[in-house]
C-alpha positions as CSV (number, residue, x, y, z in Angstrom):
1,X,4.3,1.2,-12.4
2,X,2.9,-1.0,-15.1
3,X,5.1,-0.1,-18.0
4,X,6.3,-3.3,-19.7
5,X,9.7,-1.8,-19.9
6,X,10.1,-0.8,-16.2
7,X,10.9,-4.3,-14.9
8,X,13.9,-4.3,-17.2
9,X,15.6,-2.2,-14.4
10,X,15.1,-5.1,-12.0
11,X,15.7,-8.2,-14.2
12,X,18.6,-9.1,-16.4
13,X,18.1,-8.3,-20.0
14,X,18.0,-11.1,-22.5
15,X,20.8,-13.5,-22.8
16,X,21.7,-14.3,-26.4
17,X,22.2,-17.7,-28.1
18,X,21.1,-20.6,-30.3
19,X,19.7,-24.0,-29.3
20,X,16.6,-25.5,-30.8
21,X,15.7,-28.4,-28.6
22,X,15.3,-31.8,-30.2
23,X,12.2,-32.9,-28.2
24,X,8.7,-31.5,-28.8
25,X,5.9,-33.4,-27.2
26,X,6.9,-34.1,-23.6
27,X,6.7,-30.9,-21.7
28,X,7.0,-31.0,-17.9
29,X,3.9,-29.8,-16.0
30,X,4.3,-26.5,-14.2
31,X,3.6,-26.0,-10.5
32,X,4.4,-23.5,-7.8
33,X,7.2,-25.6,-6.4
34,X,9.1,-25.3,-9.7
35,X,9.2,-21.5,-9.5
36,X,12.6,-20.1,-8.8
37,X,12.4,-16.5,-7.5
38,X,15.5,-14.4,-6.8
39,X,13.7,-12.6,-4.0
40,X,11.2,-15.2,-2.6
41,X,9.8,-12.7,-0.1
42,X,8.8,-10.1,-2.7
43,X,5.4,-10.7,-4.3
44,X,5.5,-9.1,-7.8
45,X,2.0,-8.3,-8.9
46,X,2.5,-5.2,-11.0
47,X,3.6,-6.0,-14.5
48,X,1.3,-8.8,-15.7
49,X,4.1,-11.3,-15.8
50,X,3.5,-15.1,-16.0
51,X,4.6,-16.5,-12.5
52,X,4.9,-20.1,-13.8
53,X,7.7,-19.7,-16.4
54,X,9.6,-19.8,-18.6
55,X,8.6,-23.3,-19.5
56,X,11.2,-26.1,-18.9
57,X,11.6,-26.5,-22.6
58,X,12.3,-22.8,-23.1
59,X,14.7,-22.6,-20.2
60,X,16.7,-25.5,-21.5
61,X,16.8,-24.1,-25.0
62,X,18.1,-20.7,-23.7
63,X,20.7,-22.3,-21.4
64,X,22.0,-24.5,-24.3
65,X,22.2,-21.5,-26.6
66,X,24.5,-19.4,-24.4
67,X,27.7,-21.2,-25.5
68,X,27.2,-20.0,-29.1
69,X,25.9,-16.5,-28.3
70,X,29.2,-15.1,-29.7
71,X,27.7,-15.7,-33.2
72,X,24.9,-14.0,-35.1
73,X,22.4,-16.7,-36.3
74,X,20.1,-15.3,-38.9
75,X,19.0,-18.9,-39.8
76,X,17.6,-19.3,-36.3
77,X,15.6,-16.1,-36.6
78,X,14.4,-17.2,-40.0
79,X,13.2,-20.5,-38.4
80,X,11.4,-18.6,-35.7
81,X,9.6,-16.4,-38.2
82,X,8.6,-19.4,-40.2
83,X,7.1,-21.1,-37.1
84,X,5.2,-18.0,-36.1
85,X,3.9,-17.7,-39.6
86,X,2.8,-21.3,-39.6
87,X,1.0,-20.8,-36.2
88,X,-1.1,-18.1,-37.8
89,X,-1.5,-19.7,-41.2
90,X,0.4,-16.9,-42.9
91,X,3.7,-16.5,-44.8
92,X,7.2,-15.4,-43.7
93,X,6.6,-12.0,-45.3
94,X,3.7,-11.3,-42.8
95,X,6.0,-11.3,-39.8
96,X,8.4,-8.8,-38.2
97,X,10.3,-9.6,-35.0
98,X,11.0,-7.0,-32.3
99,X,12.6,-6.8,-28.9
100,X,9.2,-7.3,-27.2
101,X,5.9,-6.0,-28.5
102,X,6.9,-2.6,-27.1
103,X,9.4,-2.3,-29.9
104,X,6.6,-3.2,-32.4
105,X,4.3,-0.5,-30.9
106,X,7.1,2.1,-31.2
107,X,7.9,1.1,-34.8
108,X,4.3,1.4,-35.8
109,X,4.1,4.8,-34.1
110,X,7.1,6.0,-36.0
111,X,5.7,4.5,-39.2
112,X,2.4,6.3,-38.8
113,X,4.0,9.6,-37.9
114,X,5.9,10.1,-41.1
115,X,3.3,12.8,-41.8
116,X,1.9,14.9,-39.1
117,X,-1.6,14.2,-37.8
118,X,-3.2,12.4,-34.9
119,X,-3.7,9.0,-33.3
120,X,-6.8,7.8,-31.6
121,X,-6.6,5.8,-28.4
122,X,-8.8,4.7,-25.5
123,X,-8.6,6.3,-22.1
124,X,-7.7,4.3,-20.0
125,X,-5.4,1.8,-21.9
126,X,-1.7,0.8,-22.3
127,X,-0.4,4.1,-23.5
128,X,3.3,4.4,-22.4
129,X,4.5,3.8,-26.0
130,X,2.5,6.8,-27.3
131,X,5.2,9.2,-26.2
132,X,7.1,8.0,-29.2
133,X,4.2,9.0,-31.5
134,X,3.8,12.3,-29.7
135,X,7.5,13.1,-29.9
136,X,7.3,12.3,-33.6
137,X,4.6,14.8,-34.1
138,X,1.3,13.0,-33.7
139,X,-1.4,14.5,-31.5
140,X,-3.1,12.0,-29.2
141,X,-6.9,11.9,-29.0
142,X,-8.1,9.9,-26.0
143,X,-11.6,8.5,-26.2
144,X,-13.2,7.6,-22.8
145,X,-14.1,4.0,-22.1
146,X,-17.7,3.0,-21.7
147,X,-19.3,2.8,-18.2
148,X,-18.3,-0.9,-18.0
149,X,-14.7,-0.1,-18.9
150,X,-14.8,-1.2,-22.5
151,X,-13.5,0.4,-25.7
152,X,-16.1,2.8,-27.1
153,X,-15.6,1.7,-30.7
154,X,-18.4,3.8,-32.1
155,X,-16.9,7.0,-30.6
156,X,-13.4,6.0,-31.8
157,X,-14.8,5.5,-35.3
158,X,-16.5,8.9,-35.2
159,X,-13.3,10.6,-34.0
160,X,-11.5,9.7,-37.3
161,X,-10.7,12.8,-39.4
162,X,-8.4,13.6,-42.3
163,X,-5.5,13.9,-40.0
164,X,-5.9,10.5,-38.3
165,X,-2.9,8.3,-39.0
166,X,-3.6,5.4,-36.7
167,X,-6.0,4.0,-34.1
168,X,-4.8,1.7,-31.2
169,X,-6.9,-1.1,-29.7
170,X,-5.5,-3.2,-26.9
171,X,-7.6,-6.3,-26.8
172,X,-8.0,-7.5,-24.1
173,X,-7.4,-4.1,-22.7
174,X,-4.7,-3.3,-20.2
175,X,-5.4,-2.3,-17.4
176,X,-9.1,-3.0,-17.5
177,X,-9.0,-6.7,-18.7
178,X,-12.1,-6.1,-20.9
179,X,-12.4,-7.5,-24.4
180,X,-14.1,-6.3,-27.5
181,X,-16.9,-8.5,-28.9
182,X,-15.6,-10.3,-32.0
183,X,-18.3,-9.2,-34.4
184,X,-18.2,-5.6,-33.1
185,X,-14.4,-5.5,-33.5
186,X,-14.5,-7.0,-37.0
187,X,-17.0,-4.4,-38.1
188,X,-14.9,-1.6,-36.6
189,X,-11.8,-2.9,-38.3
190,X,-13.5,-3.1,-41.7
191,X,-14.7,0.5,-41.4
192,X,-11.8,2.1,-39.7
193,X,-9.1,0.7,-42.0
194,X,-10.8,2.2,-45.0
195,X,-9.6,5.6,-43.6
196,X,-6.5,4.9,-41.4
197,X,-4.1,2.4,-40.0
198,X,-5.4,0.3,-37.0
199,X,-2.9,-1.3,-34.6
200,X,-4.4,-4.1,-32.5
201,X,-2.4,-5.2,-29.5
202,X,-3.1,-8.9,-28.8
203,X,-0.6,-9.2,-25.9
204,X,-3.3,-10.9,-23.7
205,X,-5.5,-12.6,-26.3
206,X,-4.0,-16.0,-25.6
207,X,-5.7,-16.0,-22.2
208,X,-9.1,-16.0,-24.0
209,X,-11.0,-18.1,-26.5
210,X,-11.3,-15.2,-29.0
211,X,-9.3,-15.8,-32.2
212,X,-6.6,-13.5,-33.5
213,X,-7.3,-11.1,-36.3
214,X,-4.2,-12.4,-38.0
215,X,-6.1,-13.8,-41.0
216,X,-7.3,-10.4,-42.0
217,X,-3.9,-9.0,-42.9
218,X,-3.6,-11.0,-46.1
219,X,-6.0,-8.5,-47.7
220,X,-6.0,-5.5,-45.4
221,X,-2.8,-3.4,-45.6
222,X,-4.1,-1.0,-42.9
223,X,-4.3,-3.6,-40.1
224,X,-1.3,-4.3,-38.0
225,X,-1.3,-6.8,-35.1
226,X,1.2,-6.8,-32.2
227,X,1.9,-10.0,-30.4
228,X,4.3,-11.0,-27.6
229,X,6.0,-13.9,-25.9
230,X,6.1,-12.0,-22.7
231,X,2.7,-13.0,-21.2
232,X,1.4,-16.5,-21.9
233,X,4.8,-17.8,-22.8
234,X,6.5,-16.2,-19.7
235,X,9.4,-14.6,-21.6
236,X,8.9,-11.0,-20.4
237,X,12.6,-10.5,-19.5
238,X,13.7,-12.0,-22.8
239,X,12.1,-9.2,-24.8
240,X,10.7,-10.8,-27.8
241,X,7.5,-9.9,-29.8
242,X,6.4,-9.6,-33.3
243,X,4.1,-7.7,-35.8
244,X,1.7,-9.4,-38.1
245,X,0.7,-7.4,-41.2
246,X,0.4,-7.4,-45.0
247,X,3.8,-8.0,-46.6
248,X,3.9,-4.5,-48.1
249,X,3.2,-3.0,-44.6
250,X,5.8,-5.3,-43.0
251,X,8.4,-4.2,-45.6
252,X,7.7,-0.5,-44.8
253,X,7.8,-0.9,-41.0
254,X,11.0,-3.0,-41.2
255,X,12.8,-0.1,-42.8
256,X,12.7,1.6,-39.5
257,X,14.8,-1.1,-38.0
258,X,18.6,-1.0,-38.5
259,X,18.4,-4.6,-39.6
260,X,15.0,-6.2,-40.1
261,X,14.3,-8.6,-37.3
262,X,17.8,-7.9,-35.9
263,X,16.9,-6.6,-32.5
264,X,16.0,-10.1,-31.1
265,X,18.8,-12.0,-29.3
266,X,19.5,-15.5,-30.3
267,X,18.9,-16.8,-26.8
268,X,15.5,-15.1,-26.8
269,X,14.7,-16.6,-30.2
270,X,15.7,-20.1,-28.9
271,X,13.4,-19.7,-26.0
272,X,10.5,-18.5,-28.2
273,X,11.0,-21.5,-30.6
274,X,10.9,-23.9,-27.7
275,X,7.8,-22.2,-26.2
276,X,5.9,-22.6,-29.5
277,X,6.4,-26.4,-29.0
278,X,5.2,-26.5,-25.4
279,X,1.4,-26.5,-25.7
280,X,1.2,-28.2,-22.2
281,X,2.8,-25.1,-20.6
282,X,0.3,-22.8,-22.3
283,X,-2.8,-24.8,-21.3
284,X,-1.5,-25.2,-17.7
285,X,-0.9,-21.5,-17.5
286,X,-4.5,-20.7,-18.7
287,X,-6.0,-23.3,-16.3
288,X,-4.0,-21.9,-13.3
289,X,-4.7,-18.3,-14.3
290,X,-8.5,-18.9,-14.5
291,X,-8.6,-20.7,-11.2
292,X,-6.6,-18.1,-9.3
293,X,-8.3,-15.2,-11.0
294,X,-11.7,-16.5,-9.9
295,X,-10.4,-16.9,-6.3
296,X,-9.0,-13.4,-6.4
297,X,-12.2,-11.7,-7.7
298,X,-14.4,-13.6,-5.3
299,X,-12.2,-12.6,-2.3
300,X,-12.0,-8.9,-3.5
301,X,-15.7,-8.7,-3.8
302,X,-16.1,-10.3,-0.3
303,X,-14.1,-7.3,0.8
304,X,-16.6,-5.0,-1.0
305,X,-14.0,-4.2,-3.7
306,X,-15.8,-3.9,-7.0
307,X,-14.1,-5.8,-9.9
308,X,-14.4,-5.6,-13.7
309,X,-14.8,-9.0,-15.3
310,X,-11.3,-9.8,-16.7
311,X,-10.3,-11.7,-19.8
312,X,-6.5,-11.5,-19.0
313,X,-4.0,-12.3,-16.2
314,X,-4.9,-9.3,-14.1
315,X,-7.9,-7.7,-12.5
316,X,-9.1,-4.1,-12.5
317,X,-10.9,-3.0,-9.4
318,X,-12.2,0.0,-7.5
319,X,-10.9,1.1,-4.2
320,X,-13.6,3.6,-3.7
321,X,-15.2,1.6,-0.8
322,X,-12.0,0.2,0.7
323,X,-11.4,1.9,4.0
324,X,-7.7,1.1,4.5
325,X,-4.6,2.5,2.7
326,X,-4.4,-0.1,-0.1
327,X,-0.8,0.7,-1.1
328,X,0.4,0.9,2.5
329,X,-1.1,-2.5,3.1
330,X,0.8,-3.9,0.0
331,X,4.0,-2.2,1.2
332,X,3.8,-3.6,4.7
333,X,3.4,-7.1,3.2
334,X,6.2,-6.7,0.6
335,X,3.8,-6.8,-2.3
336,X,4.3,-4.8,-5.5
337,X,1.1,-3.4,-7.0
338,X,0.6,-0.7,-9.6
339,X,-1.1,2.6,-9.1
340,X,-4.4,4.5,-9.4
341,X,-5.3,4.6,-13.1
342,X,-8.5,6.5,-12.7
343,X,-9.1,8.9,-9.8
344,X,-12.8,8.8,-10.2
345,X,-13.6,5.5,-8.5
346,X,-10.0,4.9,-7.4
347,X,-9.4,2.2,-10.0
348,X,-6.3,0.1,-9.8
349,X,-5.0,-3.2,-11.2
350,X,-3.4,-6.3,-9.8
351,X,-1.6,-9.1,-11.6
352,X,-2.7,-12.6,-11.0
353,X,0.1,-14.5,-9.4
354,X,0.2,-18.0,-8.1
355,X,-2.6,-19.2,-5.7
356,X,-0.1,-18.8,-2.8
357,X,0.7,-15.3,-3.8
358,X,-2.9,-14.2,-4.2
359,X,-3.8,-15.7,-0.8
360,X,-1.1,-13.5,0.7
361,X,-2.4,-10.6,-1.3
362,X,-5.9,-11.0,0.1
363,X,-4.6,-11.6,3.6
364,X,-2.7,-8.3,3.3
365,X,-6.0,-6.4,2.5
366,X,-8.1,-8.0,5.2
């Protein structure tokens, strides 16, 4: 399963603590030899996790913070919010922390479901969180992707009616890895937000050259952006994400939390703060991901497995012409994959692991 929350059953949930590290500029390069896996024989390629992290700086900060995790530290959370705001050239009031971007998605769903109506979403996309919206009374309207597995923004715009309370755009999209063209997405945002709230999930945007839409929230109260430290920063198990929106919107959404920003552990915040200082880790992750993704796509296509061009740390592919039992091949080789997302074409997804892991993955399919 690809649900961001499912791996919480297998990994320990976020340690809690303080610890802002005093050094900023000398990150240690990452490599496969530095990876410490609990089960070295299990190749985990299902949840789009970063196989190279957390960064050395983040790991040290989290370890150092454990000894003071008996205390609340609101000052640390304030510092993190300020650093995130600076990163996006915004203010403290534009940011709301959550226990992973999954919490942010849930909060926005609840926020938009105060009055009954509907939400518009692509099919197929990251939709596990929408059960919150549906349970709160919103009807889900799924708009099919285009033939090349991209969001059909025109169709989504045309689907808006007087009952539409929100539209969700995952960009790059999970599980397809496709991305909306910048100008097309901007035009869509400008039109759609005249009539409803738009939630843009930028969980994987850091793997691309496309800029965030964060600058738009200073004027646009109907745009909400979800970000996470789970992917590029490799803090999936630490559960830390955030929302970016207009201050008025952040204030309203935060009222759905027991304590605004209070669901983030202090150890997670320490790791996030350190991660923001470790640009070398981010650039290394992007370099490795691009190299290994290209290898994986080339090898899959050599096996006559059609792939969709990916802008993220995973690949979406069709098993329609693959003659073996794909999932049985993974099982026999102790590899965790995901599932069939679309029966027509037998579309599945695989996370990009290390080069060693992906070579084992390809060997398992041969």
